[in-house]
C-alpha positions as CSV (number, residue, x, y, z in Angstrom):
1,M,6.0,-40.8,-21.2
2,P,5.9,-44.5,-20.3
3,T,2.7,-46.2,-21.4
4,G,0.1,-46.5,-18.7
5,L,2.1,-44.3,-16.3
6,L,-0.7,-42.0,-15.1
7,S,-2.8,-45.0,-14.2
8,S,-0.1,-47.1,-12.6
9,R,-0.4,-47.6,-8.9
10,E,3.2,-48.9,-8.8
11,A,4.5,-45.7,-10.4
12,E,2.4,-43.6,-8.0
13,D,3.7,-45.5,-4.9
14,A,7.3,-45.2,-6.1
15,G,6.8,-41.5,-6.8
16,R,5.2,-40.9,-3.4
17,I,8.4,-42.0,-1.7
18,I,10.6,-39.8,-3.9
19,F,8.3,-36.8,-3.5
20,A,8.4,-37.2,0.3
21,A,12.2,-37.3,0.3
22,N,12.8,-34.5,-2.1
23,C,9.8,-32.3,-2.8
24,A,7.6,-32.2,0.3
25,I,10.0,-29.8,2.1
26,C,8.8,-27.1,-0.3
27,H,5.6,-28.4,-1.8
28,G,4.2,-29.8,1.5
29,A,3.5,-33.4,2.4
30,N,0.2,-33.2,0.6
31,G,1.5,-31.3,-2.4
32,D,-0.5,-28.2,-1.4
33,G,2.5,-25.8,-1.6
34,R,2.7,-25.5,2.2
35,G,6.1,-27.1,2.9
36,Q,8.4,-26.1,5.7
37,R,10.7,-24.0,3.3
38,R,7.9,-22.1,1.6
39,E,8.3,-18.9,3.7
40,G,10.0,-16.2,1.7
41,M,9.9,-18.0,-1.6
42,I,8.9,-15.8,-4.5
43,P,7.0,-17.2,-6.3
44,P,5.8,-19.6,-3.6
45,P,6.0,-23.4,-4.3
46,A,3.2,-24.5,-6.5
47,D,0.0,-26.1,-5.1
48,L,0.2,-29.3,-7.0
49,T,-3.3,-30.4,-5.9
50,L,-5.0,-27.6,-7.9
51,P,-4.3,-28.1,-11.5
52,S,-6.1,-30.7,-13.5
53,W,-3.9,-32.1,-16.1
54,P,-5.2,-35.3,-17.5
55,D,-3.4,-35.2,-20.8
56,E,0.0,-36.4,-21.8
57,A,1.2,-33.0,-22.9
58,S,0.7,-31.6,-19.3
59,A,2.4,-34.7,-17.8
60,T,5.4,-34.1,-20.1
61,K,5.5,-30.4,-19.1
62,M,5.6,-31.5,-15.4
63,Y,8.4,-34.0,-16.2
64,L,10.4,-31.1,-17.8
65,V,9.9,-28.8,-14.8
66,I,11.3,-31.5,-12.5
67,R,14.1,-32.4,-14.9
68,N,15.2,-28.8,-15.7
69,G,13.8,-26.6,-12.9
70,V,12.2,-23.2,-13.4
71,P,14.5,-20.3,-14.0
72,G,13.7,-17.3,-11.8
73,S,12.2,-19.5,-9.0
74,A,13.3,-21.7,-6.2
75,M,12.3,-24.8,-8.3
76,Q,15.7,-26.4,-8.9
77,S,16.5,-29.0,-11.5
78,W,16.8,-32.6,-10.2
79,P,19.7,-34.2,-12.2
80,M,20.2,-36.8,-9.5
81,L,16.9,-38.4,-10.4
82,D,16.8,-40.7,-13.4
83,D,14.1,-40.6,-16.0
84,R,12.0,-43.3,-14.4
85,Q,12.2,-41.7,-11.0
86,I,10.9,-38.4,-12.4
87,W,8.1,-40.1,-14.3
88,N,7.1,-41.8,-11.0
89,V,7.0,-38.4,-9.3
90,V,4.8,-37.2,-12.2
91,A,2.5,-40.2,-11.6
92,Y,2.3,-39.3,-7.9
93,I,1.6,-35.6,-8.5
94,H,-1.1,-36.6,-11.1
95,S,-2.7,-38.7,-8.3
96,L,-3.0,-35.7,-6.0
97,K,-5.9,-34.3,-7.9
98,S,-8.0,-37.3,-7.0
99,H,-7.3,-37.3,-3.3
């Protein structure tokens, strides 16, 4: 994980744009799992505002979920995003717990 990522306003802002373009359709504009495509998804999209994950290990897990997807769910991998873009999305998701 890039140093200072979880406290970087720049990374959070960049991640917000990527999230809105790629993730909000399922996870909702606020990351609460209430996106337009959530109906019929089993399991439903994660509510990203609930978990508290202040440590780097949890941030790395979130990075890997975005990079590789989750087998057996609608969460696809995102190979079109580069490492920095994914880390920016992680920074944005991390910020959701404080909003």
